[in-house]
C-alpha positions in Angstrom: -40.3 1.9 -46.4 -36.9 3.3 -46.9 -37.1 4.4 -43.2 -38.2 1.1 -42.0 -35.6 -0.7 -43.6 -33.0 1.5 -42.3 -34.3 0.9 -38.7 -34.3 -2.8 -39.4 -30.7 -2.8 -40.7 -29.7 -0.6 -37.6 -31.4 -3.3 -35.2 -30.2 -6.2 -37.0 -29.1 -9.0 -35.0 -25.4 -8.7 -36.0 -25.4 -5.0 -35.1 -27.1 -5.5 -31.8 -24.5 -8.1 -31.1 -21.6 -5.8 -32.0 -23.0 -3.2 -29.8 -23.6 -5.6 -27.0 -20.0 -6.7 -27.3 -18.8 -2.9 -27.3 -21.1 -2.2 -24.1 -19.8 -5.4 -22.5 -16.2 -4.0 -23.2 -16.8 -0.8 -21.5 -18.3 -2.4 -18.7 -15.4 -4.6 -18.1 -12.9 -2.0 -18.4 -14.6 0.1 -15.9 -15.0 -2.8 -13.7 -11.3 -3.5 -14.1 -10.4 0.4 -13.3 -12.9 0.1 -10.4 -11.3 -3.1 -9.0 -7.8 -1.7 -9.4 -9.0 1.3 -7.5 -10.6 -0.9 -5.0 -7.4 -2.8 -4.5 -5.9 0.4 -3.2 -8.5 1.3 -0.6 -7.3 2.0 3.0 -6.9 -0.6 5.4 -5.3 -1.5 8.8 -2.8 -3.9 9.9 -1.6 -5.0 13.6 2.0 -5.4 14.8 3.2 -6.9 17.9 6.1 -9.0 19.2 8.7 -9.7 22.1 5.8 -11.4 23.9 5.3 -13.1 26.3 8.5 -13.0 28.3 6.7 -14.3 31.7 3.7 -16.2 32.9 2.0 -12.8 33.7 2.4 -11.5 30.2 1.4 -15.0 28.9 -1.9 -14.7 30.9 -2.4 -11.2 29.3 -1.9 -12.0 25.7 -5.3 -13.2 25.3 -6.3 -9.6 26.1 -4.1 -8.3 23.3 -5.6 -10.9 20.9 -9.2 -9.8 21.9 -8.4 -6.2 21.2 -7.0 -7.2 17.7 -9.9 -9.3 16.9 -12.3 -6.5 17.8 -11.0 -4.6 15.0 -11.0 -5.0 11.2 -7.3 -5.9 10.2 -6.0 -7.1 6.8 -3.5 -9.1 8.7 -1.4 -9.1 11.9 2.4 -9.7 12.4 4.5 -10.8 15.2 8.2 -9.9 14.9 9.7 -12.6 17.0 10.9 -13.6 20.4 8.1 -16.0 21.9 9.9 -15.8 25.2 12.5 -14.3 27.3 16.1 -14.9 26.2 17.1 -16.8 29.6 14.2 -19.3 29.7 14.3 -22.8 28.4 13.1 -23.5 24.7 10.6 -26.3 25.5 8.1 -27.5 22.9 5.5 -25.9 25.4 6.7 -22.3 24.0 6.3 -23.1 20.2 2.8 -24.8 20.9 1.7 -22.1 23.1 2.8 -19.4 20.3 0.8 -21.7 17.8 -2.3 -21.5 19.9 -2.0 -17.6 19.9 -1.7 -17.5 16.1 -4.6 -19.8 15.6 -6.9 -17.7 17.9 -6.2 -14.6 15.7 -9.1 -13.8 13.1 -7.0 -12.0 10.7 -4.1 -13.6 8.8 -1.2 -14.1 11.3 2.3 -13.4 10.2 5.3 -14.4 12.2 9.0 -14.3 11.8 11.3 -15.9 14.4 13.2 -14.3 17.0 16.6 -14.9 18.7 15.1 -16.0 21.8 13.3 -18.7 19.8 16.4 -20.1 18.5 19.7 -18.3 18.3 19.7 -18.0 22.1 18.5 -21.4 22.9 21.9 -22.7 23.3 22.3 -20.7 26.5 20.9 -23.6 28.2 22.7 -26.9 27.9 21.1 -29.5 25.8 19.6 -27.2 23.2 21.0 -26.6 19.7 20.1 -23.4 17.9 19.5 -24.8 14.4 17.7 -27.5 15.9 15.1 -25.2 17.4 14.9 -23.2 14.0 14.4 -26.3 12.2 11.4 -26.9 14.6 10.0 -23.7 13.9 10.2 -24.2 10.2 8.2 -27.3 10.4 5.6 -25.8 13.0 5.0 -22.2 11.7 6.3 -22.6 7.8 5.3 -25.9 6.5 2.8 -24.2 3.8 2.9 -21.1 1.9 0.0 -19.7 3.7 0.1 -17.4 6.9 -1.1 -18.6 10.3 -4.6 -17.5 11.6 -8.3 -18.1 11.2 -8.1 -16.6 7.9 -5.0 -16.9 5.7 -2.9 -15.1 3.1 -1.0 -17.0 0.4 2.6 -15.8 0.5 5.7 -16.1 -1.6 8.4 -18.3 0.2 12.2 -18.2 -0.3 12.6 -22.0 -1.5 16.1 -21.8 -2.7 18.3 -24.0 -0.4 20.4 -21.0 0.8 20.1 -21.5 4.6 22.1 -23.9 6.9 20.1 -26.5 8.5 20.9 -28.5 11.7 22.1 -31.5 9.6 24.7 -29.3 8.1 23.1 -29.2 4.8 21.5 -26.3 3.0 17.9 -25.9 3.2 15.3 -23.5 1.9 14.9 -20.4 4.2 11.0 -20.9 4.4 10.6 -18.5 7.2 11.2 -15.5 4.8 8.0 -14.5 3.2 6.5 -11.9 0.9 3.0 -10.8 -0.1 1.2 -7.8 -1.4 -2.0 -6.1 0.0 -3.7 -3.2 -1.6 -0.8 -2.1 -3.8 1.8 -2.4 -0.9 4.6 -5.0 -0.7 5.4 -6.7 2.5 8.4 -9.2 3.5 9.7 -10.8 6.6 13.4 -11.4 6.8 15.2 -13.7 9.3 17.6 -11.0 11.1 18.4 -11.7 14.6 19.8 -10.1 17.8 22.8 -11.4 19.5 24.8 -9.8 16.6 22.8 -11.8 14.2 24.3 -15.1 15.5 27.7 -13.7 15.7 28.2 -13.2 19.5 26.5 -14.7 22.7 26.9 -18.3 23.9 27.8 -20.3 20.6 28.4 -17.8 17.8 28.0 -19.7 14.4 29.7 -17.8 11.6 29.0 -20.3 8.9 24.9 -20.0 9.8 25.3 -16.4 9.8 27.1 -16.2 6.4 24.7 -18.3 4.6 21.6 -16.7 6.1 22.8 -13.3 5.6 23.3 -13.7 1.8 20.0 -15.2 1.7 18.4 -12.4 3.5 20.2 -9.9 1.1 18.8 -11.9 -2.0 15.3 -11.7 -0.4 15.7 -8.1 0.1 16.7 -7.3 -3.4 13.8 -9.5 -4.8 11.3 -7.8 -2.7 12.2 -4.4 -3.9 12.4 -5.7 -7.5 8.8 -7.1 -7.2 7.6 -3.9 -5.7 9.0 -2.0 -8.4 7.5 -4.4 -11.1 4.1 -3.9 -9.3 4.4 -0.3 -8.9 3.7 -0.6 -5.2 2.9 2.4 -3.2 5.3 1.3 -0.4 7.2 -1.5 1.2 7.3 -2.7 4.7 10.0 -5.1 6.0 9.4 -7.2 9.3 12.1 -8.7 11.2 13.4 -9.3 15.0 16.5 -7.5 15.3 17.3 -3.9 16.1 20.5 -3.6 13.9 21.2 -0.1 15.0 21.4 2.8 12.6 23.7 5.4 14.2 25.6 6.4 17.3 22.6 7.7 19.6 21.2 4.4 21.1 23.8 2.5 22.7 21.4 1.6 25.7 19.4 -0.3 23.3 21.0 -1.4 20.1 24.5 -1.5 18.3 26.0 1.7 17.8 27.3 2.4 14.2 28.7 5.1 12.0 25.6 6.5 10.2 27.5 7.2 7.0 29.6 3.8 6.6 27.3 1.8 8.8 30.2 0.0 10.2 29.4 -0.8 14.0 31.6 1.1 16.6 30.9 -0.8 19.9 33.5 -3.4 19.4 30.9 -6.2 18.9 31.0 -8.5 15.9 28.9 -6.6 13.1 26.1 -8.9 11.8 24.2 -6.2 10.3 26.6 -3.8 8.0 26.4 -5.8 4.9 22.5 -6.0 5.1 22.2 -2.4 6.0 24.1 -1.1 3.1 22.0 -3.2 0.8 19.1 -1.9 2.5 20.1 1.7 2.1 20.7 1.3 -1.7 17.3 -0.2 -2.2 15.7 2.6 -0.1 17.2 5.2 -2.1 16.5 3.5 -5.4 12.9 2.9 -4.5 12.1 6.5 -3.6 8.7 5.7 -2.0 7.8 5.0 1.6 9.7 2.1 3.2 9.0 0.9 6.7 11.3 -1.2 8.7 9.7 -3.1 11.7 11.7 -4.9 14.3 11.4 -5.7 18.0 14.5 -6.8 20.1 15.4 -3.9 22.1 12.1 -3.5 23.7 11.2 0.2 23.3 8.3 1.4 21.3 9.2 3.9 18.6 8.6 5.4 15.3 11.4 7.3 13.9 13.7 8.2 11.1 17.4 7.1 12.0 18.7 6.0 8.6 21.1 8.3 6.8 22.8 8.3 3.4 26.6 8.1 2.9 26.6 11.8 3.1 24.8 12.1 6.6 21.6 13.2 5.0 18.4 11.6 6.4 16.6 9.2 4.2 13.2 11.1 4.2 11.4 7.8 2.8 12.6 5.6 5.5 10.8 4.9 8.8 11.9 2.4 11.7 9.3 1.0 13.6 9.6 -0.8 16.7 7.0 -2.6 18.5 6.0 -2.9 22.1 7.2 -5.9 24.2 9.0 -7.4 27.2 9.6 -5.3 30.4 8.4 -8.2 32.5 9.5 -6.5 35.6 6.4 -4.3 35.1 4.0 -7.0 34.6 1.8 -6.5 31.5 2.7 -2.8 30.9 3.9 -3.6 27.5 1.5 -6.2 26.4 0.1 -3.9 23.8 0.3 -3.6 20.0 0.5 -1.1 17.0 -2.1 -0.4 14.6 -1.0 0.9 11.3 -3.3 2.6 9.1 -2.4 2.0 5.3 -3.6 4.3 2.6 -1.8 3.2 -0.6 -3.2 6.5 -2.2 -1.7 8.7 0.4 1.7 10.4 0.1 3.4 8.7 3.2 1.1 5.4 2.9 1.6 4.5 6.6 0.2 6.2 9.8 0.8 4.7 13.4 -1.7 4.4 16.2 -0.7 2.8 19.3 -3.2 0.5 20.8 -2.8 0.2 24.6 -4.9 -2.9 25.8 -7.2 -1.6 28.5 -7.0 -4.8 30.5 -3.1 -5.0 30.4 -2.6 -1.3 31.9 -0.6 -1.1 35.0 0.4 2.4 36.1 -2.7 4.2 35.0 -5.7 1.9 34.9 -8.3 2.0 32.1 -11.3 4.2 32.9 
């Protein structure tokens, strides 16, 4: 009888309820850990830019998009320049780009290029800030990416940039998002000395946007630290130049002071100094993706003030341009992202079979 009562007590509704709660708590905790673990599973992204620069390249972009769509990508990113610098900034340029982005299955990220707005005033009748305002309306009117599937992004909504009306407006093209424990951000940094040289330089526009970009950069790293992100990737258009070795493709600068040495107005030093400080303090991998100088490469050109290479920094330049060779460079870069690996990013060039010129696909 006593044993029976004991069994009854052990299996009373109250005890069963408490046990079930305990089991549920364990299951929930395990599920939460599994979810956190799964969130940092490997994935891939696609990078492209500086395309198209000609009618032939425009006809080949669908091949590139089909190649991206055939692979499982967490998102794609175009790092600016929707056309060549000497061509007209017609509405058709932007609508064509919008159609490209809409045809991508994965979320499609975009950051403007100098050929899209800064250099538009090379042709009479165009104003660079009017063109940038158009891009802000067409590509950045919501807090989501472009593409058939979309990602929600954080937007720089503070009115820190100069608009075509002369008033300060939000820098809505600057975006930030996190996927699988890696923080990403786009930053509106441009060729043509970051709008300090070329046909109609605009020091006021540059000064406002440059400060906004530095604020966005600092906020990006602050968020990455708060999230314990495994890495940071920044995506912009300009090749700012990092050292003295690359005069044929970008600005040359003293790698220690980061001061430009080629006699052109320096639209990048202040940003690069801020970037260097953040890279050193973050310690984990940082990738800086850009287009602009039209030479595919993955290298490590960034030095500290003592001239020592920043081991955790990698510069990535996407394919693009070279219209003189037809579709020779209408290709993209696949980035394999493993947040649990030491280096996080691994790079795999994707040469689109239908766009090969010198050596046809077999």
